[in-house]
C-alpha positions in Angstrom: -1.0 1.8 29.5 0.8 3.0 27.0 2.3 5.7 29.2 3.7 2.8 31.3 5.0 0.5 28.5 7.1 4.0 27.3 8.8 4.7 30.8 10.5 1.2 30.0 12.0 2.0 26.6 15.6 1.8 25.9 16.1 1.2 22.1 14.5 2.9 19.1 14.6 1.0 16.0 12.8 2.7 12.9 12.4 1.6 9.2 13.7 4.9 7.1 11.4 5.0 3.5 8.1 6.2 4.9 9.0 6.8 8.6 12.2 9.2 8.4 11.1 10.3 5.4 7.9 10.9 3.0 8.4 7.7 0.9 9.3 9.5 -2.4 12.3 9.3 -4.1 13.3 11.5 -6.7 15.6 9.8 -9.1 18.7 11.9 -10.7 19.4 11.6 -14.6 22.9 10.6 -12.5 20.7 7.1 -11.1 21.3 8.7 -7.4 17.9 8.0 -5.6 17.2 10.9 -2.9 15.6 11.2 -0.1 14.6 14.2 1.9 15.1 14.0 6.1 13.3 16.3 8.7 15.7 18.2 10.6 13.2 18.0 13.3 13.1 14.0 13.7 17.4 14.5 13.3 17.1 16.6 16.3 14.8 13.9 18.3 17.9 11.0 16.9 20.7 12.6 18.3 19.5 13.4 21.3 18.4 10.2 22.2 21.7 8.8 21.3 23.3 11.4 23.7 21.0 10.5 26.6 21.8 6.8 26.6 19.1 5.3 24.4 20.4 2.7 21.7 18.9 4.1 18.4 19.1 1.8 15.2 17.7 2.2 11.4 16.8 -1.3 9.6 15.8 -0.3 5.9 15.6 -2.2 2.7 16.9 0.8 1.4 20.2 1.8 0.7 22.5 4.6 -0.6 25.9 6.4 0.8 24.0 9.7 1.3 21.4 7.6 4.0 24.4 6.0 5.7 26.4 9.7 6.1 22.7 11.4 7.4 22.7 8.2 10.1 26.5 8.3 10.9 26.1 12.4 11.5 23.7 11.8 13.9 25.8 9.2 15.9 23.0 6.5 15.4 24.8 3.0 17.2 23.4 1.1 14.1 22.8 1.6 10.7 21.4 -1.6 8.6 20.7 -0.5 4.8 19.7 -2.9 2.0 18.6 -5.6 4.1 16.1 -8.2 3.0 15.8 -10.0 6.5 14.8 -7.2 9.1 13.5 -10.0 11.6 17.3 -11.6 11.4 19.1 -8.1 11.9 16.6 -7.7 15.0 17.9 -10.8 16.5 21.2 -9.9 16.2 20.6 -6.7 17.8 18.7 -8.4 21.0 21.8 -10.6 21.2 24.7 -8.0 20.7 23.1 -5.4 23.6 21.3 -8.1 25.1 18.1 -6.3 25.0 14.7 -7.2 26.5 12.6 -6.7 23.7 9.3 -5.6 25.6 11.9 -2.1 26.1 12.2 -2.0 22.2 9.9 0.6 20.2 10.5 -0.3 16.6 8.6 2.7 14.3 7.2 0.7 10.7 4.8 1.8 7.8 4.5 -1.1 5.9 3.9 -4.9 4.9 8.0 -5.3 5.2 7.4 -4.2 8.7 4.7 -6.3 10.1 7.2 -9.2 11.5 9.8 -7.4 13.5 6.7 -5.4 14.6 5.0 -8.2 16.4 8.2 -8.9 18.1 9.3 -6.2 19.3 7.7 -4.7 22.9 6.0 -1.3 21.5 5.3 -1.4 17.7 4.2 2.2 16.3 3.9 3.5 13.2 3.4 7.1 11.4 -0.7 8.6 10.5 -0.1 7.7 6.6 1.2 3.7 7.3 -0.6 0.9 5.8 -3.8 -1.0 7.5 -2.1 -3.8 8.5 0.7 -1.8 10.7 -1.8 0.2 11.8 -3.8 -2.6 12.9 -1.1 -3.8 15.2 0.7 -0.9 16.2 0.2 0.3 19.8 0.8 3.9 19.0 0.1 5.9 15.7 1.5 8.9 16.0 -0.5 11.8 14.6 2.3 12.7 11.9 3.2 11.3 8.3 6.3 9.7 8.1 9.3 12.0 7.1 7.0 14.7 8.5 8.2 14.4 12.3 6.2 11.2 13.3 9.9 10.3 14.3 10.5 13.4 16.8 6.8 13.1 17.7 7.7 9.4 19.4 10.7 10.1 20.8 9.6 13.0 22.5 6.9 11.3 23.9 9.2 8.7 25.5 12.0 11.2 26.6 9.6 13.5 28.1 7.7 10.3 30.1 11.1 9.7 31.3 12.7 13.1 31.8 15.6 13.0 29.6 13.8 15.4 26.6 15.1 18.6 27.5 18.6 19.9 26.3 19.7 23.0 28.1 22.7 23.0 26.2 21.4 22.3 22.7 23.4 23.9 19.6 22.9 24.5 16.4 24.8 21.5 14.9 22.9 18.6 16.9 20.7 18.9 13.4 23.2 16.2 11.9 24.0 18.5 8.9 
């Protein structure tokens, strides 16, 4: 049944901390908060955009480095410092006239539960909290920040036969 649902996906929405990162935040002496992103996730994100999928991030986290990373990957919608993910999701539904059954969301913690209950395909990394795992249609075998995002994007795109990129270039990683 999951394979059938993945055939219809046209939108990916991701939480950031704990999904696109391992959830660790490094605090510098200057007061900056630094995160580490996986380059393989970046490749999958930019390829999905190139193939016509709507790719968005909705995060409670904030920072100019995060914004620049997602802009470099050409993500269409970047929402940082969000306190109400449901409100942002509802805005996206209206703006793009989305069918929620075709929306895949990956989250990892309690703030993701409400939005995950609204999308067609709720997913999570292997190290998500138990409540999130309980409502997920798919649990990646990979942890957050360790290619869980690549895993689900690649699954969808392979099923839809949009994965292979014969014109791949080194800069496709978004750095």
